[in-house]
N, C-alpha and C positions, 0 to 999 in steps of 0.2 A: 421688132420696136414693144415697146410698151408705150400705152395714153399717157402723157404730160400737160404739165399748165406750166409755163413761162413767164415769169412777173418780175418784170426788172423797170421800177418807176421811177430811179434814183437820175438826176441830171447830171449831165459829166460836163465839168469846163476845166479844158485840159490845155495847160503852155506855163509860158512864163510869165509870171505877176500876175496872174492867177486869183490872187489870196483877196489881189484890193476890191473885186466885186461882192467879197462877204456879205456888206452891209446892204447892197444893192440885191443880191440872193433872197437872203433871207425875208426882206419887206413883198419882195413876189412873192414869196412860199408862207405871208400872213403873218410872222413875226411880229413880236412887239417889244417882249421884254427879253432878253438872252442870256443865257450861262453860257461863257466861253467857258470849256473847260481841258486843259493841258496839261502833261506830265510833267517834263525838266526843264532846267533851267536853260537848255538849248532854244527851248524857243522864244525866251527874254536875251539871252545874247544876241541871237542872229535878228533881232531887231521885227522877226516873224510877227511876235503877240504883238507889239506895238503897230505893225502894219493892218491889223487886222483891226484891232481897237481902233485906228482911222476912221477904216470904214465902215466900221459900225458908226461911229461920230458922224460921217459925212449922210448917214442915211437916218441921220435922230433917232438911230434906236441905242434909248439907255442898257445895261448888260453889269452882271459883275463877272468875277474871275475866280477860278478856282483851279490850282494848280497841285502835283503832289501823285500821280497818278503812276503807280508803278507798275514794269509786267507783270504778268500775273493780278491785274487790277484787285484791288483791296475791296470785297464790301464794306469795310470801315468809310473808307475814302467815298463809296457812293451815298454811304447812308451822311458823311457831312454836305455832299454836292445835295441832295433831298434837302438839307434843312436850309441851307442857304438860299436852295431857288426858293422856297416856298416865302421865307423873309420877303425876296425881291421880287415876287410876283412875277417868275418867267413863265413865261409859254413857248420856249424853241432853245435847244440846245444846239451849241454849235459846236463840235469835238475839233482842238488842234491837235494834230497829233497821230501815232497809226491808230493799229489797230487796240491796242488796251483802250486808249483814250477815247475812241470811238463804243467801247462796248460799257464803258465806264457810264460814259453818256447814255446809252441807250437804257442803261438798267437803271440811271436818274431818272431819263423820258417814262418808263413804265410806273416808277415808285408816284410818281407826279400827277400821273394821271390816273388812278387809282391810288387815291391816298388813303382809305381804309383797310389798304391790306398791306400788309410786309411783302418788299420786293423778293426775300429769297424763297418765300414762297413759290416764282415761278421756276427759279434754279432748281428748290429741289422737287420739281412738276406735283405740286401737289394742287395745285390749280393752273389755267391758261387765265394769258390775258386777256382784255377784253379794248383795250385804249392805249395808247404812246402817245407822248407830247411829240413833233417832231424835233427830227434829230439829223443835223448835215454836218458837214469835216472840213475843212481842211486838212490835206494830207499828207504826212510827215514822211513814214516810213511805206514802201512796199514791200506788201507780207502775207497780214491776214485777209485782205478783203474786203474788209468790215463797213468797209466806205457802201457795199453796194448790196451785201448782204442781208440776212434779215437774221444772223447771228451774232450771239455778243456772250461773253464766257467772263464769269466773275470767280473770283477764288474768296471764301471767307475763312481767311487769317486763322481764328479763332478754332475751327476745327481741322484746316489742312483741305478740306473742301476744295475742289476745282470743278465748276458746274458751268454748260451750257444752258443756253434756251434758245430759242429758233421759231419765231415769228412775222410773216410778215408785215405786224403793224408799224414793227423798227426800220423798217427798211428805209434808208435816208431819203431826205426832201432831194437834195442836192450833194455832189462830191468836187469839189474843187484840188486838183493835180496837176502841182505844178514841180517838174522834175527836179527841179533847181534845188528843192527843199532840200531835200534827198541826198545833197552831193555830202555833206559834211558828218555823214553816217560811220561809227566805226565799220571796218571790214565786215568783223562776227556778225553785226547786227544787219547789214544787208544781208551778207550770204546766207542768214538765218531765212531772214523771209523771202530768199527766193528756193529755197527748202522749203517753206512753207506756201510759198506759190503753188510748187509740184504737186506737194501733196494732195493738197485742194482738189486739183485736177486729177490724180494718180489714184485716190480714194475713191471717187466716179467711174474710173477706169476699170478697176479689178474688179468686176461685175460677175455674176453667174445668168446674167439676162436680161434682155432688153436691148442689146447695144446696135445703135447708129453709125451705119459708116460715115455720114456726115461729122455725128456726133464725135465717133473717135477720129478720127480725121483733122477737125479741130482741138480736140486734146492733144496730139502728138505733134500737130505744128507748136502747140502753147508751149509744151513740154520740150520740143526739143531750141526753140528761140531761148527763151527762157535757160536753159545749159547754155548757149553761145552766148548770152550777155551776163550771165551770173560771171564767168570766167575772163570775160574782159574787163567788169566791174572789180575782178580781185586785182588786176595790176592795174588801172585807168579809172579812179573812182570815181571822177569829175568827166567824165565820160557821158555828152550831154544825151544822144543819142540811145543808147545802155540803159541811162536812167529811164525814158520816156518806156522803153519797152515792155522794163522790168514792172516800172508805175503800173501800165493797161494791162498787165498779162497778170499781175494782181486781182485787177478789177474784174476781171474774165472768165478768171478759173474759180471763183468765188458767189457768183449773182445768178446759178444756175447752169451757165450756159453749155459746159462741158457736161451734165448733166442729164441733157433731154434724151427723155425714149430710153432708158435704163432701169434699174431696178430700186435707183435709190442711192445705191452707193454702199462703199464698206465702213469706210469711217473709224476704225479697229483701234490702227495705228494712231490717231488722231486722241479717242478715248483712255488708251493705254497712257500718252504722251502724258493728257490733262493731269494722271494721279501722278506723275513723276514730277510734275509741273507743281502741284499740292503739295507733296511732300516734301521735294529739295530744292523748290521756286528755279530751275533751268531753264532757260532761254526756250522758248516753245520750239521753234524753227531746229535750232540741234539738237534738242532732245526729241523730234522726229525724228532728222538723220538716224539717231543712236541708235531705235526701234526699227527701223522700216527693216533696214536687209533679215535680222532675225524675223520679223513676221512673215515677209517674202519668203521667205524659206521654209516655216512653218507650213503654208496654207496652199506653193504653190500645186502641190500635188491636185488638188481640189478645183483649180480653174487654172491648167496646163496651157490650153489654147491664148490667153490671155496674156500669159506670161511671155508665149512663145510669142507673141503679135507686138509687144511692147520690146520685148529685148530686139527686134527686126526693126520694127518700127521705126524706137525712140532711142537706142541704145546702138544702132549699126552694127549689128551681130549678122556677120555674115555662114550659114551654117557650110559645112564640108560635109564629105558623104561620111563619116565617121560618127557625127554627131546626132544625135538622138533630141527628141521633142525638150526632155527634162536638161540633155547638154547646154541645148539654149537658153532655155529659161534660164539658168546658172549662170550663164555666163552675162544676161543682160543684169543680173543682182550683181557681182564683180565687177560689171565695169560702172556699176552707179554708184557703189563703194569708191570704184578710183574719183569719180567725177565728184563726190564729197570731198575727198580727201585734197582733189586738186583747187576746192572752194575754202577749206580749210573749217572741214563741218565733223562730228565725230561719225562714225558705223559702228560703237557699242556703248555702254554707257563705261566702262575702263575710261574710253577717251574720253567721256563727256564731265569725266571726273567725278563722278561717284560710284559707289562700293556698295551698292543695295546689299543688308545680309539675309538670310532665308526667312528670316518674322517681318522682313519689310517687305520682300515679295510677296509673302504672304497677306500683309496686309494690301497693297496693292493692289492685287489680284481681286480682294473680296471685296475693298472700294470701287473698282473696277464694276465689279457684277452689281451691285447697287446701282450703281450708276446706271447702268446700261437696262438694267430691268432684269438682268438674269445673263444676255447674251450680246453679242455682238458681231456682225462683221454679212456679208455676201459673198466675196472669194469661199469663205470658209466659214460659218457662225461657232460662232468663239467662245468658251462655257469657263468658267472663274480659273481647273487646272489650265487649260488652254492660256490664260493669260499668263499663267503663273512661271507657264512652259517657257512661252515668247522674252519675259522678263529675265528667268534664269541663261539664254539664249542667249540673251543682250550683252549679259556680263562682261 
């Protein structure tokens, strides 16, 4: 195992009706003027936004409201939020939504804390943040794990660049998690979220060093749990226990727990998918599902013991006498594809609904090279031609 630092300062308030505590919690964490940030009209139609506003009213907290965040959240909306927050003297950001809304709120919070700089510089990695206003969330989608993570991802809609920025400064102060708030999600969103949760764990699992037995067992247990309840939700979307298991798994998958002691993780599949999101605006979890099998087959010979362990411990492959290690690993990938299909997820780009040309593949790979500084990966370090090859395999 490698040395590690584990930092998870977010207070979690989990259960039915917990959104009614938002105002009290903001007061506890020093907020006095709030920007409520949300996505689509579902937060309005469901009455959630009104309940959150009532909670802030009861706590005596003035607030401004900004909706309209879309999946693969846009820099333009971030800039709109910056202007509105400055106008109202905001000192606390409350995201009511999923990862896209939380990420947009984090970007606004960075900008407000350092108004002399352009926030896109963080995502372009030309500087590092020195401050960030406090952020918190009322979670409505279990997927990104942004409610407990240091990560945020923003898309510059003018350039088509989808870029991530990670910094502990943006870890949310609290996360309100009521599984009931996720019950009305379309199945495709639910299962895309489950896929993203699993991938956050798998990115940390397929590494070349520093693995701890305890971390592996935690990761494997989380993955098996998500698979079990993802299938339940596919046919029983209002199952509270399943919603709760998935929601908690989403937070634990991306708060650092399943990476303790390893080399930091692979994250090549995520970086490859970010380029798909920037170019084609695909749903993030579905994009990950469409790429992962091709990535796995491309890199597995470089990290075969991990793929064998994954096949046996997570996918339930039982080795027979005539199976080599590679046979076991390949069977694990095939079973993963079967699982994706059972929950309505794609396993290639055609099933995702896109048909990138060779020119587009070259552009995707070149953009990924720029975003990663030239290479990405742990299971196998990928360079530009490797990235292009994986996109080709995934067609």
